[in-house]
MIVO-938623 format. One record per residue: residue number from 1; x, y, z of N, C-alpha, C in turn. Coordinates in pm, 1 decimal. Layout:
<nulums>
+------+----------+----------+----------+----------+----------+----------+----------+----------+----------+
! resi !     n_px !     n_py !     n_pz !    ca_px !    ca_py !    ca_pz !     c_px !     c_py !     c_pz !
+------+----------+----------+----------+----------+----------+----------+----------+----------+----------+
!  NUM !        X !        Y !        Z !        X !        Y !        Z !        X !        Y !        Z !
...
+------+----------+----------+----------+----------+----------+----------+----------+----------+----------+
</nulums>
This chain:
<nulums>
+------+----------+----------+----------+----------+----------+----------+----------+----------+----------+
! resi !     n_px !     n_py !     n_pz !    ca_px !    ca_py !    ca_pz !     c_px !     c_py !     c_pz !
+------+----------+----------+----------+----------+----------+----------+----------+----------+----------+
!    1 !   -922.5 !    989.5 !  -8560.6 !  -1065.5 !    989.7 !  -8530.0 !  -1084.2 !   1003.7 !  -8379.4 !
!    2 !  -1172.4 !   1090.3 !  -8339.2 !  -1195.6 !   1115.2 !  -8196.6 !  -1311.6 !   1030.2 !  -8147.0 !
!    3 !  -1299.0 !    988.7 !  -8023.2 !  -1406.2 !    910.3 !  -7962.7 !  -1515.6 !   1004.5 !  -7912.5 !
!    4 !  -1620.3 !    948.2 !  -7858.7 !  -1730.8 !   1026.8 !  -7805.8 !  -1680.5 !   1125.6 !  -7700.6 !
!    5 !  -1732.1 !   1245.4 !  -7706.9 !  -1688.6 !   1348.5 !  -7612.8 !  -1732.9 !   1314.8 !  -7471.0 !
!    6 !  -1646.4 !   1347.8 !  -7376.8 !  -1676.8 !   1332.7 !  -7234.9 !  -1754.2 !   1455.9 !  -7188.7 !
!    7 !  -1826.3 !   1442.9 !  -7080.4 !  -1889.5 !   1560.4 !  -7021.7 !  -1784.6 !   1641.7 !  -6945.8 !
!    8 !  -1702.1 !   1571.9 !  -6864.8 !  -1601.0 !   1638.7 !  -6783.5 !  -1466.3 !   1571.2 !  -6801.0 !
!    9 !  -1366.0 !   1651.9 !  -6831.3 !  -1227.8 !   1604.2 !  -6842.5 !  -1141.6 !   1689.4 !  -6749.8 !
!   10 !  -1019.3 !   1642.8 !  -6728.0 !   -923.4 !   1718.8 !  -6648.1 !   -789.5 !   1717.1 !  -6719.5 !
!   11 !   -715.8 !   1825.9 !  -6704.3 !   -585.3 !   1837.5 !  -6766.9 !   -483.9 !   1883.0 !  -6663.9 !
!   12 !   -361.3 !   1829.8 !  -6677.0 !   -251.6 !   1872.6 !  -6591.2 !   -120.9 !   1856.4 !  -6666.0 !
!   13 !    -19.5 !   1923.8 !  -6616.7 !    116.6 !   1905.4 !  -6665.2 !    194.7 !   1843.6 !  -6550.1 !
!   14 !    284.9 !   1752.0 !  -6581.1 !    359.3 !   1684.0 !  -6475.9 !    502.3 !   1656.6 !  -6519.1 !
!   15 !    586.8 !   1638.1 !  -6420.6 !    724.5 !   1594.4 !  -6442.2 !    764.8 !   1509.5 !  -6322.0 !
!   16 !    797.0 !   1384.3 !  -6350.5 !    843.7 !   1290.8 !  -6247.2 !    745.2 !   1279.6 !  -6130.7 !
!   17 !    618.3 !   1270.4 !  -6162.9 !    512.4 !   1257.5 !  -6061.3 !    443.1 !   1122.2 !  -6068.0 !
!   18 !    513.0 !   1019.4 !  -6114.2 !    451.1 !    887.1 !  -6130.9 !    385.3 !    837.6 !  -6002.9 !
!   19 !    445.3 !    864.6 !  -5889.1 !    387.9 !    815.9 !  -5763.8 !    256.1 !    884.9 !  -5727.7 !
!   20 !    231.1 !   1002.7 !  -5783.2 !    109.5 !   1077.6 !  -5751.5 !     -1.8 !   1062.7 !  -5855.6 !
!   21 !     34.9 !   1027.6 !  -5977.8 !    -63.7 !   1024.2 !  -6086.4 !   -180.5 !    929.2 !  -6062.6 !
!   22 !   -159.1 !    805.2 !  -6014.6 !   -275.1 !    717.7 !  -5993.3 !   -376.5 !    774.6 !  -5893.6 !
!   23 !   -328.8 !    831.0 !  -5783.8 !   -420.9 !    889.3 !  -5686.0 !   -497.2 !   1005.8 !  -5748.3 !
!   24 !   -428.0 !   1090.8 !  -5822.5 !   -491.0 !   1206.9 !  -5884.7 !   -597.3 !   1163.2 !  -5984.8 !
!   25 !   -564.3 !   1064.9 !  -6067.8 !   -659.9 !   1015.7 !  -6167.4 !   -777.9 !    946.9 !  -6100.1 !
!   26 !   -751.1 !    856.3 !  -6007.3 !   -859.3 !    780.8 !  -5942.9 !   -950.2 !    871.1 !  -5860.8 !
!   27 !   -893.7 !    968.1 !  -5790.5 !   -975.6 !   1062.6 !  -5715.5 !  -1072.0 !   1133.2 !  -5809.5 !
!   28 !  -1019.3 !   1183.3 !  -5919.5 !  -1103.7 !   1258.7 !  -6011.5 !  -1203.8 !   1170.3 !  -6084.9 !
!   29 !  -1168.9 !   1046.7 !  -6107.9 !  -1268.5 !    954.2 !  -6165.2 !  -1384.9 !    935.9 !  -6068.0 !
!   30 !  -1354.9 !    927.8 !  -5938.3 !  -1459.9 !    910.0 !  -5837.5 !  -1555.9 !   1028.3 !  -5831.3 !
!   31 !  -1507.2 !   1149.1 !  -5862.3 !  -1594.7 !   1266.5 !  -5855.6 !  -1658.5 !   1299.1 !  -5990.2 !
!   32 !  -1630.2 !   1216.7 !  -6093.7 !  -1702.0 !   1232.1 !  -6219.4 !  -1621.6 !   1269.8 !  -6341.8 !
!   33 !  -1489.5 !   1277.1 !  -6331.6 !  -1408.1 !   1307.7 !  -6449.3 !  -1399.4 !   1181.0 !  -6534.6 !
!   34 !  -1423.9 !   1196.5 !  -6663.5 !  -1427.2 !   1081.4 !  -6754.1 !  -1301.4 !   1066.1 !  -6838.4 !
!   35 !  -1230.0 !   1174.1 !  -6862.9 !  -1112.7 !   1168.2 !  -6950.4 !  -1007.0 !   1264.9 !  -6897.2 !
!   36 !   -880.5 !   1231.4 !  -6926.1 !   -768.2 !   1309.8 !  -6875.6 !   -673.1 !   1343.7 !  -6989.8 !
!   37 !   -633.1 !   1470.2 !  -6996.7 !   -536.7 !   1516.9 !  -7095.2 !   -411.2 !   1556.6 !  -7018.3 !
!   38 !   -309.3 !   1471.7 !  -7026.6 !   -188.9 !   1490.5 !  -6946.6 !    -72.4 !   1535.6 !  -7033.6 !
!   39 !      5.4 !   1627.9 !  -6981.0 !    119.1 !   1684.2 !  -7051.1 !    246.3 !   1650.4 !  -6972.7 !
!   40 !    330.0 !   1565.1 !  -7032.9 !    453.8 !   1520.2 !  -6970.8 !    564.5 !   1620.6 !  -7001.2 !
!   41 !    611.8 !   1687.5 !  -6897.3 !    712.9 !   1791.7 !  -6911.0 !    854.3 !   1736.2 !  -6890.5 !
!   42 !    885.2 !   1621.6 !  -6956.3 !   1020.3 !   1566.7 !  -6952.3 !   1046.3 !   1469.9 !  -6839.1 !
!   43 !    948.1 !   1388.9 !  -6802.9 !    964.4 !   1293.1 !  -6692.7 !   1069.2 !   1187.3 !  -6724.1 !
!   44 !   1140.1 !   1145.4 !  -6619.7 !   1237.7 !   1037.0 !  -6631.9 !   1205.0 !    921.3 !  -6537.9 !
!   45 !   1094.4 !    930.8 !  -6466.2 !   1053.7 !    823.6 !  -6374.6 !    970.6 !    719.8 !  -6451.2 !
!   46 !    900.3 !    634.1 !  -6380.9 !    823.0 !    526.0 !  -6445.5 !    679.2 !    566.7 !  -6478.3 !
!   47 !    659.1 !    691.4 !  -6517.3 !    524.8 !    742.5 !  -6546.0 !    455.4 !    664.6 !  -6657.4 !
!   48 !    528.6 !    620.0 !  -6757.7 !    465.3 !    545.8 !  -6867.8 !    409.7 !    412.5 !  -6819.8 !
!   49 !    482.6 !    345.7 !  -6733.8 !    434.9 !    219.2 !  -6676.0 !    311.2 !    243.7 !  -6589.4 !
!   50 !    315.4 !    349.0 !  -6510.9 !    202.9 !    383.6 !  -6422.8 !     79.3 !    420.0 !  -6504.3 !
!   51 !     99.1 !    492.3 !  -6612.3 !    -13.9 !    538.8 !  -6693.7 !    -64.1 !    434.2 !  -6792.6 !
!   52 !     12.2 !    328.7 !  -6816.5 !    -22.0 !    228.9 !  -6919.3 !   -166.7 !    180.1 !  -6912.1 !
!   53 !   -219.0 !    139.2 !  -6794.7 !   -358.0 !     90.2 !  -6792.9 !   -459.3 !    197.6 !  -6832.6 !
!   54 !   -433.0 !    322.0 !  -6796.6 !   -523.9 !    432.6 !  -6829.9 !   -516.3 !    466.7 !  -6978.4 !
!   55 !   -394.7 !    460.4 !  -7033.0 !   -376.3 !    485.9 !  -7175.7 !   -444.1 !    377.5 !  -7258.5 !
!   56 !   -429.7 !    251.4 !  -7215.9 !   -490.5 !    138.9 !  -7288.3 !   -642.3 !    148.3 !  -7290.1 !
!   57 !   -701.9 !    196.5 !  -7181.8 !   -848.0 !    209.5 !  -7173.5 !   -899.0 !    335.1 !  -7243.2 !
!   58 !   -808.8 !    423.3 !  -7283.3 !   -850.0 !    548.0 !  -7347.1 !   -895.2 !    654.6 !  -7248.9 !
!   59 !   -869.1 !    634.2 !  -7120.2 !   -906.4 !    734.2 !  -7019.1 !   -809.9 !    851.9 !  -7019.9 !
!   60 !   -684.5 !    822.7 !  -7055.6 !   -579.6 !    924.8 !  -7055.9 !   -526.8 !    943.6 !  -7196.9 !
!   61 !   -511.2 !   1069.0 !  -7234.3 !   -438.9 !   1105.5 !  -7355.8 !   -315.3 !   1179.7 !  -7308.2 !
!   62 !   -198.5 !   1131.2 !  -7348.3 !    -72.1 !   1188.1 !  -7302.2 !     -3.4 !   1263.4 !  -7415.8 !
!   63 !     45.0 !   1382.1 !  -7380.9 !    121.0 !   1462.5 !  -7475.9 !    261.5 !   1481.7 !  -7420.1 !
!   64 !    361.6 !   1459.0 !  -7503.6 !    497.6 !   1492.9 !  -7462.6 !    510.1 !   1643.6 !  -7470.9 !
!   65 !    557.9 !   1705.6 !  -7364.8 !    562.1 !   1850.8 !  -7355.9 !    695.6 !   1895.1 !  -7294.2 !
!   66 !    806.7 !   1864.4 !  -7363.4 !    939.8 !   1893.7 !  -7307.2 !    982.7 !   2038.3 !  -7329.3 !
!   67 !    921.6 !   2128.3 !  -7256.5 !    952.9 !   2270.3 !  -7270.5 !   1003.1 !   2323.8 !  -7136.1 !
!   68 !   1081.1 !   2432.1 !  -7139.4 !   1123.3 !   2491.2 !  -7011.8 !   1000.1 !   2527.0 !  -6929.9 !
!   69 !    998.7 !   2485.1 !  -6804.3 !    878.7 !   2507.2 !  -6724.1 !    856.5 !   2655.3 !  -6697.4 !
!   70 !    962.7 !   2728.1 !  -6666.1 !    948.8 !   2870.5 !  -6636.2 !   1005.3 !   2954.8 !  -6749.1 !
!   71 !    942.8 !   3068.9 !  -6771.9 !    994.7 !   3165.4 !  -6868.5 !   1114.0 !   3235.5 !  -6803.8 !
!   72 !   1189.8 !   3312.4 !  -6881.7 !   1300.5 !   3388.9 !  -6822.4 !   1255.1 !   3482.2 !  -6710.0 !
!   73 !   1127.9 !   3521.4 !  -6711.0 !   1075.9 !   3608.2 !  -6605.3 !   1018.9 !   3530.0 !  -6487.5 !
!   74 !   1032.1 !   3396.6 !  -6489.7 !    985.8 !   3314.4 !  -6377.9 !    839.6 !   3276.5 !  -6382.4 !
!   75 !    775.1 !   3296.4 !  -6496.0 !    633.1 !   3260.6 !  -6509.2 !    621.2 !   3116.5 !  -6557.5 !
!   76 !    513.9 !   3048.2 !  -6520.6 !    496.5 !   2905.8 !  -6558.0 !    460.8 !   2888.0 !  -6705.3 !
!   77 !    558.4 !   2908.9 !  -6792.0 !    536.8 !   2910.2 !  -6936.3 !    487.6 !   2776.0 !  -6989.9 !
!   78 !    550.3 !   2665.4 !  -6951.5 !    511.4 !   2534.1 !  -7003.9 !    367.7 !   2500.5 !  -6965.8 !
!   79 !    328.0 !   2533.7 !  -6844.0 !    192.0 !   2506.3 !  -6797.7 !     91.1 !   2585.8 !  -6879.3 !
!   80 !    115.7 !   2713.4 !  -6895.8 !     23.6 !   2798.8 !  -6971.7 !     12.7 !   2749.2 !  -7115.3 !
!   81 !    125.6 !   2719.1 !  -7177.7 !    124.2 !   2671.0 !  -7316.9 !     56.3 !   2534.2 !  -7327.7 !
!   82 !     76.8 !   2448.0 !  -7229.3 !     11.5 !   2316.8 !  -7230.8 !   -140.0 !   2333.3 !  -7222.3 !
!   83 !   -186.5 !   2419.1 !  -7133.9 !   -329.8 !   2438.3 !  -7119.6 !   -388.8 !   2506.0 !  -7244.3 !
!   84 !   -313.9 !   2597.4 !  -7305.4 !   -359.7 !   2657.3 !  -7431.1 !   -370.1 !   2549.4 !  -7539.1 !
!   85 !   -270.8 !   2461.8 !  -7546.0 !   -273.1 !   2351.2 !  -7642.0 !   -393.4 !   2260.7 !  -7615.4 !
!   86 !   -419.1 !   2233.3 !  -7489.8 !   -531.1 !   2146.8 !  -7453.1 !   -663.0 !   2204.3 !  -7502.3 !
!   87 !   -681.5 !   2333.6 !  -7483.5 !   -804.5 !   2397.8 !  -7530.9 !   -815.2 !   2385.0 !  -7682.1 !
!   88 !   -707.3 !   2410.3 !  -7751.7 !   -709.5 !   2401.6 !  -7897.2 !   -727.4 !   2259.4 !  -7948.3 !
!   89 !   -659.0 !   2165.7 !  -7887.5 !   -659.7 !   2027.0 !  -7933.0 !   -782.7 !   1949.4 !  -7886.3 !
!   90 !   -829.7 !   1977.9 !  -7765.3 !   -933.6 !   1894.5 !  -7703.8 !  -1065.0 !   1967.0 !  -7675.9 !
!   91 !  -1082.1 !   2083.0 !  -7733.3 !  -1203.5 !   2161.7 !  -7706.1 !  -1331.7 !   2086.9 !  -7740.7 !
!   92 !  -1326.8 !   1997.2 !  -7835.9 !  -1446.0 !   1920.5 !  -7872.8 !  -1451.4 !   1782.7 !  -7808.0 !
!   93 !  -1353.3 !   1753.5 !  -7723.3 !  -1346.4 !   1621.7 !  -7659.7 !  -1417.0 !   1616.4 !  -7524.7 !
!   94 !  -1463.3 !   1731.5 !  -7474.6 !  -1533.5 !   1736.0 !  -7345.9 !  -1613.2 !   1866.0 !  -7337.8 !
!   95 !  -1725.1 !   1860.2 !  -7269.3 !  -1803.9 !   1981.6 !  -7245.4 !  -1729.0 !   2074.0 !  -7150.6 !
!   96 !  -1671.0 !   2015.2 !  -7046.4 !  -1595.4 !   2089.9 !  -6946.8 !  -1455.9 !   2029.0 !  -6936.1 !
!   97 !  -1354.0 !   2113.3 !  -6921.6 !  -1217.9 !   2067.3 !  -6892.9 !  -1167.7 !   2145.3 !  -6772.1 !
!   98 !  -1131.6 !   2073.2 !  -6666.1 !  -1072.0 !   2134.6 !  -6547.5 !   -921.0 !   2141.1 !  -6568.4 !
!   99 !   -862.1 !   2255.9 !  -6544.3 !   -718.0 !   2274.6 !  -6557.9 !   -658.5 !   2282.0 !  -6417.8 !
!  100 !   -586.4 !   2177.1 !  -6380.9 !   -540.2 !   2160.6 !  -6243.7 !   -391.1 !   2129.6 !  -6238.6 !
!  101 !   -331.8 !   2148.7 !  -6122.1 !   -197.7 !   2098.9 !  -6095.0 !   -213.0 !   1956.2 !  -6042.5 !
!  102 !   -106.5 !   1879.3 !  -6048.8 !   -114.0 !   1739.8 !  -6006.3 !   -131.6 !   1727.6 !  -5854.2 !
!  103 !   -112.4 !   1836.9 !  -5781.6 !   -136.4 !   1834.1 !  -5637.1 !   -268.4 !   1902.6 !  -5600.1 !
!  104 !   -353.7 !   1924.4 !  -5698.2 !   -484.6 !   1985.3 !  -5673.4 !   -594.5 !   1883.0 !  -5697.6 !
!  105 !   -692.0 !   1882.8 !  -5609.2 !   -801.8 !   1786.5 !  -5614.5 !   -933.3 !   1863.5 !  -5616.4 !
!  106 !  -1005.9 !   1851.1 !  -5726.4 !  -1130.5 !   1924.2 !  -5745.9 !  -1248.1 !   1839.0 !  -5699.1 !
!  107 !  -1333.7 !   1898.1 !  -5615.3 !  -1451.4 !   1826.2 !  -5566.9 !  -1556.3 !   1926.0 !  -5522.9 !
!  108 !  -1678.4 !   1878.1 !  -5508.5 !  -1786.7 !   1960.9 !  -5456.5 !  -1793.3 !   1944.1 !  -5305.7 !
!  109 !  -1795.8 !   2052.1 !  -5230.1 !  -1806.4 !   2041.0 !  -5083.7 !  -1933.4 !   1969.9 !  -5037.6 !
!  110 !  -2035.1 !   1965.3 !  -5124.8 !  -2159.6 !   1896.3 !  -5087.0 !  -2146.8 !   1745.3 !  -5106.4 !
!  111 !  -2041.8 !   1702.2 !  -5175.4 !  -2025.7 !   1560.2 !  -5206.0 !  -2094.5 !   1518.3 !  -5334.7 !
!  112 !  -2163.9 !   1610.4 !  -5397.9 !  -2233.3 !   1577.9 !  -5523.5 !  -2129.9 !   1553.0 !  -5633.4 !
!  113 !  -2159.0 !   1462.2 !  -5725.4 !  -2067.8 !   1440.9 !  -5838.2 !  -2052.0 !   1570.7 !  -5918.0 !
!  114 !  -1931.8 !   1596.5 !  -5966.8 !  -1906.1 !   1720.9 !  -6039.3 !  -1995.6 !   1739.7 !  -6161.5 !
!  115 !  -2023.9 !   1634.3 !  -6240.6 !  -2115.7 !   1655.7 !  -6353.7 !  -2253.8 !   1705.4 !  -6310.1 !
!  116 !  -2299.7 !   1659.1 !  -6196.9 !  -2429.8 !   1705.3 !  -6144.8 !  -2422.4 !   1853.3 !  -6108.8 !
!  117 !  -2313.4 !   1894.5 !  -6046.1 !  -2295.7 !   2035.2 !  -6009.5 !  -2283.8 !   2121.3 !  -6134.7 !
!  118 !  -2205.3 !   2075.9 !  -6230.5 !  -2181.6 !   2154.0 !  -6352.3 !  -2305.8 !   2168.6 !  -6439.0 !
!  119 !  -2399.4 !   2076.1 !  -6427.2 !  -2520.2 !   2084.7 !  -6509.5 !  -2598.3 !   2212.9 !  -6483.0 !
!  120 !  -2580.2 !   2272.4 !  -6366.1 !  -2647.4 !   2398.3 !  -6334.0 !  -2580.7 !   2519.0 !  -6400.6 !
!  121 !  -2467.0 !   2497.6 !  -6466.4 !  -2391.5 !   2608.1 !  -6525.0 !  -2378.2 !   2595.4 !  -6676.8 !
!  122 !  -2464.2 !   2517.1 !  -6737.4 !  -2456.8 !   2491.7 !  -6881.8 !  -2461.5 !   2619.4 !  -6965.5 !
!  123 !  -2526.9 !   2723.8 !  -6918.1 !  -2539.7 !   2846.2 !  -6997.7 !  -2411.4 !   2929.5 !  -6996.6 !
!  124 !  -2311.5 !   2889.3 !  -6917.0 !  -2187.2 !   2965.1 !  -6906.4 !  -2071.8 !   2892.1 !  -6975.2 !
!  125 !  -1974.9 !   2968.5 !  -7028.1 !  -1859.9 !   2904.3 !  -7094.0 !  -1754.7 !   2853.0 !  -6995.8 !
!  126 !  -1761.7 !   2896.8 !  -6870.9 !  -1663.4 !   2854.1 !  -6771.6 !  -1713.3 !   2881.8 !  -6631.8 !
!  127 !  -1646.1 !   2824.3 !  -6534.6 !  -1680.3 !   2847.3 !  -6395.2 !  -1553.0 !   2873.5 !  -6315.7 !
!  128 !  -1569.6 !   2935.8 !  -6200.8 !  -1460.4 !   2963.0 !  -6109.0 !  -1494.1 !   2892.7 !  -5978.0 !
!  129 !  -1393.9 !   2829.2 !  -5917.7 !  -1415.8 !   2760.1 !  -5791.0 !  -1322.7 !   2815.4 !  -5684.5 !
!  130 !  -1364.4 !   2804.9 !  -5559.8 !  -1279.4 !   2845.0 !  -5448.2 !  -1162.1 !   2749.0 !  -5437.2 !
!  131 !  -1052.5 !   2800.4 !  -5386.5 !   -929.7 !   2722.5 !  -5378.7 !   -864.9 !   2746.6 !  -5242.7 !
!  132 !   -815.6 !   2640.8 !  -5181.6 !   -741.4 !   2654.5 !  -5056.4 !   -610.3 !   2576.8 !  -5066.1 !
!  133 !   -510.8 !   2623.9 !  -4993.8 !   -378.8 !   2560.5 !  -4990.6 !   -368.1 !   2476.5 !  -4863.1 !
!  134 !   -305.3 !   2361.0 !  -4876.4 !   -287.2 !   2275.5 !  -4760.5 !   -142.9 !   2271.5 !  -4711.7 !
!  135 !    -46.5 !   2303.9 !  -4794.9 !     92.1 !   2309.3 !  -4751.9 !    143.0 !   2176.4 !  -4699.5 !
!  136 !    239.0 !   2181.3 !  -4607.8 !    305.8 !   2060.1 !  -4558.0 !    227.0 !   1988.0 !  -4449.5 !
!  137 !    124.4 !   2049.8 !  -4396.4 !     45.8 !   1993.6 !  -4285.2 !    135.4 !   1950.8 !  -4168.5 !
!  138 !    246.2 !   2021.9 !  -4151.3 !    336.7 !   1995.2 !  -4039.9 !    437.9 !   1884.4 !  -4064.3 !
!  139 !    436.2 !   1821.3 !  -4179.4 !    531.6 !   1713.8 !  -4208.6 !    668.1 !   1772.0 !  -4245.2 !
!  140 !    772.3 !   1714.7 !  -4186.2 !    908.9 !   1754.4 !  -4220.1 !    959.5 !   1668.4 !  -4335.6 !
!  141 !    921.1 !   1541.9 !  -4336.1 !    952.6 !   1451.7 !  -4446.9 !    821.4 !   1399.4 !  -4503.4 !
!  142 !    827.2 !   1355.5 !  -4628.0 !    707.1 !   1308.2 !  -4695.9 !    655.3 !   1180.8 !  -4627.4 !
!  143 !    530.6 !   1184.7 !  -4581.0 !    473.8 !   1065.6 !  -4518.0 !    428.9 !    963.4 !  -4622.7 !
!  144 !    413.5 !    838.8 !  -4579.7 !    357.0 !    738.5 !  -4668.7 !    207.5 !    760.7 !  -4681.3 !
!  145 !    145.8 !    690.7 !  -4770.7 !      1.0 !    700.7 !  -4786.1 !    -40.4 !    802.7 !  -4889.1 !
!  146 !   -170.0 !    820.0 !  -4897.9 !   -228.5 !    909.0 !  -4997.9 !   -210.1 !   1055.9 !  -4962.5 !
!  147 !   -199.6 !   1138.6 !  -5063.7 !   -189.7 !   1282.7 !  -5045.2 !   -312.7 !   1333.5 !  -4970.8 !
!  148 !   -431.4 !   1287.5 !  -5010.9 !   -554.7 !   1338.6 !  -4949.5 !   -572.0 !   1293.1 !  -4805.2 !
!  149 !   -493.9 !   1194.3 !  -4762.2 !   -497.4 !   1150.8 !  -4622.3 !   -384.1 !   1212.1 !  -4540.6 !
!  150 !   -274.5 !   1249.2 !  -4605.5 !   -155.7 !   1298.0 !  -4535.1 !   -151.5 !   1449.4 !  -4520.0 !
!  151 !   -211.2 !   1520.9 !  -4612.1 !   -204.1 !   1666.9 !  -4611.3 !   -344.7 !   1722.0 !  -4589.2 !
!  152 !   -379.1 !   1739.8 !  -4463.2 !   -517.4 !   1773.4 !  -4428.4 !   -531.1 !   1905.9 !  -4352.6 !
!  153 !   -419.7 !   1970.7 !  -4320.2 !   -425.9 !   2097.3 !  -4247.0 !   -418.2 !   2213.1 !  -4345.6 !
!  154 !   -526.5 !   2286.9 !  -4354.0 !   -538.1 !   2397.9 !  -4448.7 !   -456.1 !   2517.5 !  -4402.4 !
!  155 !   -394.3 !   2585.2 !  -4498.7 !   -321.1 !   2708.1 !  -4470.8 !   -422.0 !   2817.9 !  -4435.3 !
!  156 !   -381.8 !   2915.3 !  -4355.0 !   -472.5 !   3027.9 !  -4326.8 !   -508.0 !   3100.9 !  -4456.2 !
!  157 !   -631.7 !   3143.9 !  -4465.9 !   -677.7 !   3217.2 !  -4583.7 !   -662.5 !   3365.7 !  -4557.0 !
!  158 !   -592.0 !   3432.8 !  -4647.4 !   -574.1 !   3577.7 !  -4638.0 !   -676.3 !   3644.9 !  -4728.6 !
!  159 !   -755.5 !   3738.0 !  -4678.2 !   -861.0 !   3800.8 !  -4759.7 !   -809.3 !   3868.2 !  -4886.4 !
!  160 !   -684.7 !   3914.7 !  -4887.3 !   -632.1 !   3984.6 !  -5004.5 !   -559.5 !   3890.2 !  -5100.9 !
!  161 !   -565.4 !   3761.7 !  -5075.7 !   -496.4 !   3663.1 !  -5158.5 !   -567.9 !   3646.6 !  -5292.6 !
!  162 !   -498.0 !   3679.0 !  -5402.4 !   -557.5 !   3667.0 !  -5536.0 !   -570.5 !   3521.8 !  -5580.5 !
!  163 !   -500.7 !   3432.0 !  -5514.1 !   -500.3 !   3291.0 !  -5556.6 !   -608.6 !   3209.2 !  -5487.9 !
!  164 !   -717.2 !   3274.0 !  -5446.4 !   -824.5 !   3203.3 !  -5377.7 !   -920.7 !   3134.0 !  -5473.1 !
!  165 !   -901.8 !   3156.0 !  -5602.9 !   -994.2 !   3101.3 !  -5700.1 !   -919.3 !   3031.7 !  -5812.2 !
!  166 !   -986.4 !   2938.6 !  -5875.0 !   -931.0 !   2866.4 !  -5989.6 !  -1041.8 !   2857.4 !  -6093.4 !
!  167 !  -1006.9 !   2881.3 !  -6220.6 !  -1111.0 !   2875.1 !  -6323.9 !  -1101.3 !   2744.0 !  -6400.4 !
+------+----------+----------+----------+----------+----------+----------+----------+----------+----------+
</nulums>
């Protein structure tokens, strides 16, 4: 039996990212994401312990997804299949589902909550957002603290870059 549908959910695939998952979930909760569909691609870290409070509250639905991450041609096969599964399995569980990487943080540049922004696009089946890369921000080793506080220097934007958008 499914619970009440969320307005906005987010989905990601992860492997051994336990240290990053709480920040990713909490950040997105602050901007209006109500539910998370996570695909575990064979983690061996303490991700289950980290996710336990979210799973108990029903905020996170976790799927075991132990598939080869890349196809023989080097394409992100597990990610694509996970997101296809998410659409099929959870299409009625949220009005909107954001498909993100665990190092991507979706927000409105105006600071408005995402559900408020999305309400203007109800007549459309999907939206596309601008995307920027932050890279290492000059760090040689991983700094302590939050990702959103440590990686703040944006990579130069190339006009011919096809990866400037995310749907």
